C-alpha positions as CSV (number, residue, x, y, z in Angstrom):
1,M,38.0,-7.3,144.7
2,S,41.0,-8.5,142.8
3,G,39.3,-7.7,139.4
4,A,38.5,-4.2,140.5
5,A,42.0,-3.7,141.8
6,R,43.4,-4.8,138.4
7,E,41.1,-2.4,136.5
8,G,42.1,0.5,138.8
9,G,45.7,-0.3,138.3
10,S,45.3,-0.4,134.6
11,E,43.6,3.0,134.6
12,E,46.4,4.4,136.7
13,L,49.0,3.1,134.2
14,L,47.1,4.7,131.3
15,H,46.9,8.1,133.1
16,G,50.6,7.8,134.0
17,G,51.6,7.0,130.5
18,G,49.7,10.0,129.1
19,S,51.3,12.4,131.5
20,C,54.7,11.1,130.6
21,R,54.1,11.6,127.0
22,A,52.8,15.1,127.6
23,Y,56.0,15.9,129.6
24,C,58.2,14.5,126.9
25,G,56.4,16.6,124.3
26,G,56.7,19.8,126.3
27,R,60.4,19.2,126.8
28,A,61.0,18.7,123.1
29,A,59.2,21.9,122.3
30,D,61.4,23.7,124.8
31,M,64.5,22.3,123.2
32,A,63.3,23.4,119.8
33,L,62.6,26.9,121.1
34,S,66.0,27.1,122.7
35,R,67.6,25.9,119.4
36,S,65.8,28.6,117.4
37,L,66.9,31.2,119.9
38,A,70.4,30.1,119.7
39,V,70.3,30.3,115.8
40,S,68.8,33.8,115.9
41,L,71.5,34.9,118.4
42,A,74.2,33.5,116.2
43,I,72.8,35.3,113.2
44,L,72.6,38.6,115.2
45,V,76.3,38.1,116.3
46,V,77.4,37.6,112.7
47,L,75.5,40.7,111.6
48,L,77.0,42.8,114.5
49,W,80.5,41.6,113.5
50,W,79.9,42.3,109.8
51,A,78.5,45.8,110.4
52,P,81.8,47.4,111.6
53,T,83.6,46.0,108.6
54,T,81.1,47.5,106.2
55,H,81.3,50.8,108.1
56,A,85.1,50.7,107.8
57,R,84.9,50.2,104.0
58,R,82.6,53.2,103.7
59,S,85.1,55.4,105.6
60,D,87.6,54.9,102.8
61,V,85.9,57.9,101.1
62,R,86.6,61.0,103.1
63,I,84.0,63.8,103.5
64,I,85.3,67.2,102.5
65,T,83.7,70.3,104.0
66,D,84.4,74.0,104.3
67,G,86.3,73.3,107.4
68,N,88.8,70.8,106.1
69,W,89.0,71.5,102.3
70,K,92.6,72.9,102.7
71,E,93.8,69.4,103.2
72,L,93.4,69.0,99.4
73,L,96.4,71.3,99.0
74,E,98.7,68.6,100.3
75,G,99.3,65.2,98.7
76,E,97.3,63.6,95.9
77,W,93.5,63.6,95.9
78,M,90.5,62.5,93.8
79,I,87.4,64.5,94.8
80,E,83.8,63.9,93.7
81,F,81.2,66.7,93.8
82,Y,77.7,65.1,94.0
83,A,74.1,65.7,95.2
84,P,71.9,63.0,96.8
85,W,69.1,63.7,94.4
86,C,71.3,63.3,91.3
87,P,70.7,60.0,89.4
88,A,74.1,60.1,87.8
89,C,75.7,60.6,91.1
90,Q,73.8,57.7,92.6
91,N,75.0,55.4,89.7
92,L,78.6,56.5,90.3
93,Q,78.6,55.8,94.1
94,P,79.4,52.0,93.8
95,E,82.3,52.6,91.4
96,W,83.6,55.4,93.6
97,E,83.4,53.3,96.8
98,S,85.2,50.4,95.2
99,F,87.9,52.8,93.8
100,A,88.4,54.2,97.3
101,E,89.3,50.8,98.5
102,W,92.4,51.0,96.2
103,G,93.4,54.4,97.6
104,E,95.9,53.1,100.0
105,D,97.6,51.0,97.4
106,L,97.7,53.8,94.9
107,E,98.7,56.3,97.6
108,V,95.9,58.6,96.7
109,N,93.2,60.1,98.9
110,V,89.6,59.7,97.8
111,G,87.0,62.2,98.9
112,K,83.5,63.6,98.1
113,V,81.6,66.8,98.6
114,D,77.9,67.1,99.0
115,V,77.1,70.4,97.2
116,T,73.7,70.6,99.0
117,E,75.5,70.7,102.4
118,Q,78.6,72.6,101.2
119,P,77.5,75.5,98.9
120,G,80.7,77.4,99.6
121,L,82.8,74.6,98.0
122,S,80.5,74.4,95.0
123,G,81.2,78.1,94.4
124,R,84.9,77.8,95.2
125,F,85.3,75.1,92.5
126,I,82.7,76.5,90.1
127,I,80.6,73.4,89.9
128,T,78.1,73.7,87.0
129,A,77.4,70.0,86.4
130,L,77.0,66.9,88.5
131,P,78.8,64.7,89.2
132,T,82.1,66.6,88.8
133,I,85.5,65.0,89.6
134,Y,88.7,66.8,90.3
135,H,92.2,65.5,90.6
136,C,94.6,67.4,92.9
137,K,98.3,67.0,93.2
138,D,100.3,69.3,95.5
139,G,97.8,72.2,95.2
140,E,97.3,71.9,91.4
141,F,93.8,71.1,90.4
142,R,92.7,69.3,87.2
143,R,89.3,68.4,86.1
144,Y,88.7,64.7,85.3
145,Q,86.5,64.2,82.2
146,G,87.2,60.5,81.4
147,P,85.0,57.4,81.8
148,R,83.6,56.9,85.3
149,T,84.5,53.4,86.1
150,K,86.7,51.9,88.8
151,K,89.2,50.6,86.2
152,D,89.5,54.0,84.5
153,F,90.0,55.8,87.8
154,I,92.8,53.3,88.8
155,N,94.5,53.7,85.4
156,F,94.2,57.5,85.6
157,I,96.3,57.4,88.9
158,S,98.6,54.5,88.3
159,E,99.6,55.5,84.7
160,K,99.6,59.2,85.7
161,E,97.3,60.2,82.9
162,W,96.6,63.5,84.8
163,K,99.9,64.9,83.5
164,S,98.3,65.3,80.0
165,I,95.6,67.6,81.5
166,E,96.3,71.3,81.9
167,P,95.8,72.5,85.5
168,V,93.4,75.1,86.5
169,S,94.8,78.7,86.4
170,S,96.0,80.2,89.7
171,W,93.5,83.0,89.2
172,F,90.6,80.5,89.3
173,G,92.2,78.1,91.8
174,P,90.1,77.4,94.9
175,G,92.6,79.2,97.1
176,S,92.6,82.5,95.1
177,V,90.9,85.7,96.2
178,L,88.4,85.5,93.3
179,M,87.2,82.0,94.2
180,S,87.1,82.9,97.9
181,S,84.8,85.8,97.1
182,M,82.7,83.4,95.0
183,S,82.5,81.0,97.9
184,A,81.4,83.8,100.2
185,L,78.7,84.8,97.7
186,F,77.3,81.3,97.5
187,Q,77.2,81.0,101.2
188,L,75.5,84.4,101.4
189,S,72.9,83.2,98.9
190,M,72.2,80.1,100.9
191,W,71.9,82.2,104.1
192,I,69.4,84.5,102.4
193,R,67.4,81.5,101.3
194,A,67.4,80.0,104.8
195,C,66.2,83.4,106.2
196,H,63.4,83.6,103.6
197,N,62.2,80.1,104.5
198,Y,62.3,81.1,108.2
199,F,60.3,84.2,107.6
200,T,57.7,82.4,105.4
201,E,57.4,79.0,107.1
202,D,58.3,79.6,110.8
203,L,57.1,83.2,111.3
204,G,54.2,82.9,108.8
205,L,55.1,86.1,106.9
206,P,53.8,86.4,103.3
207,V,56.2,86.3,100.5
208,W,56.0,90.0,99.8
209,G,56.7,90.7,103.4
210,S,59.9,88.7,103.3
211,Y,60.9,90.6,100.1
212,T,60.2,93.9,101.9
213,V,62.4,92.9,104.8
214,F,65.3,92.1,102.4
215,A,64.8,95.3,100.5
216,L,65.0,97.4,103.7
217,A,68.0,95.5,104.8
218,T,69.7,96.1,101.5
219,L,69.0,99.9,101.7
220,L,70.3,100.1,105.2
221,S,73.4,98.1,104.5
222,G,74.1,100.3,101.4
223,L,73.8,103.4,103.5
224,F,76.1,102.1,106.2
225,L,78.7,100.9,103.7
226,G,78.5,104.3,101.9
227,L,79.2,106.2,105.2
228,C,82.1,103.8,106.0
229,M,83.6,104.4,102.5
230,I,83.3,108.2,102.9
231,F,84.9,108.1,106.4
232,V,87.8,106.0,105.1
233,A,88.3,108.2,102.1
234,D,88.2,111.3,104.3
235,C,90.9,109.8,106.6
236,L,93.1,108.7,103.7
237,C,92.7,111.8,101.6
238,P,91.7,114.7,103.7
239,S,90.3,117.8,101.9
240,K,92.4,121.0,101.9
241,R,90.5,123.4,104.0
242,R,91.5,127.2,104.3
243,R,93.0,127.7,107.6
244,P,92.0,131.0,109.4
245,Q,94.8,133.6,109.1
246,P,96.2,134.6,112.5
247,Y,95.5,138.2,113.6
248,P,98.7,140.3,112.8
249,S,100.5,141.9,115.6
250,K,101.5,145.6,115.9
251,K,105.0,144.9,114.8
252,L,103.8,143.1,111.7
253,L,101.3,145.9,111.0
254,S,104.0,148.6,111.3
255,E,106.4,146.6,109.1
256,S,103.8,145.8,106.5
257,S,102.5,149.4,106.5
258,Q,105.9,150.9,105.6
259,P,106.1,149.3,102.1
260,L,102.5,150.2,101.6
261,K,103.2,153.9,102.4
262,K,106.2,153.8,100.0
263,V,104.0,152.4,97.3
264,E,101.4,155.1,97.9
265,E,104.0,157.9,97.9
266,E,105.4,156.6,94.6
267,Q,101.9,156.5,93.2
268,E,101.2,160.1,94.3
269,T,104.5,161.3,92.8
270,D,103.7,159.5,89.5
271,E,100.3,161.1,89.5
272,E,101.8,164.5,90.1
273,D,104.3,164.0,87.3
274,M,101.5,162.9,85.1
275,S,99.4,165.9,86.0
276,E,102.3,168.3,85.3
277,E,103.0,166.7,82.0
278,E,99.3,166.9,81.1
279,A,99.2,170.6,82.1
280,A,102.3,171.4,80.0
281,S,100.9,169.5,77.1
282,K,97.6,171.4,77.4
283,E,99.4,174.7,77.5
284,G,101.5,173.8,74.5
285,T,98.4,172.9,72.6
286,N,96.7,176.1,73.6
287,K,99.6,178.2,72.4
288,D,99.7,176.4,69.1
289,F,96.0,176.9,68.7
290,A,96.3,180.7,69.4
291,Q,99.2,181.1,67.0
292,N,97.3,179.3,64.2
293,A,94.3,181.5,64.8
294,I,96.4,184.7,64.6
295,R,98.0,183.4,61.4
296,Q,94.6,182.7,59.9
297,R,93.4,186.2,60.8
298,S,96.5,187.9,59.2
299,V,96.2,185.8,56.1
300,G,92.5,186.6,55.7
301,P,92.8,190.5,55.0
302,S,95.7,190.1,52.6
303,S,93.8,187.7,50.5
304,A,90.8,190.0,50.4
305,T,92.9,193.0,49.1
306,E,94.4,190.8,46.4
307,K,91.0,189.9,45.2
308,S,89.9,193.5,45.0
């Protein structure tokens, strides 16, 4: 009995030791898992703390739109016109971002304009190549055509190299009437393009159908504008129309008839005088003719006797 008890006790110890080892191993695994979770949480916290700082750095470059472009007329600015699909613009972005970090020290504002989102500004500044950089100082715009590196941008502002560049004429400045009309024209073209895409893609109209709609709209708008111009011209410069003469009163008729009667009487007297003079002249001519005839008759027989 004692031997069996010992064997049973040894088996219990073996089972107890195995369960203790299994418990210790599971606890170690839990500790390792908790450590990995703690490390991942720490990395996440660092990333979350770093993200706002990177976002603040990106905000050094101000976004210029049609709504706030007049801010360029005050202070000193460096503006970049770019397009997301342009490879040269993509290569310039790191240099432009790093240059914007120096904006506060150089007392210059750094901005950029996406011409695909702001077609009005591309027309207002006559953007024909990408990227295009402008310098603005108190409303005077100059086009930057130097090297496109951070160092060159800093030297351009710190050493005031922009003074050697002739500013854009006031006729072609972004605030002039001419450039405002160009901006409106660019915006109209983009609106027409958006309408064409809506007709063809959303409504399913064929291309010729969209062109027909635009042709009819052009004709109707032309007629409407023509009528407006005629109305304005008629209001500003009215035509001289003959006013109907008022019906004369009896007094006016009597007064106006008196000089007419006098004129008629004078004409009648003149005619009578003329008739009398004509009659007298006729009588005189008749008398002369008769005398000449008598003379010829008297001369005729005397000449005949002389011949005989």
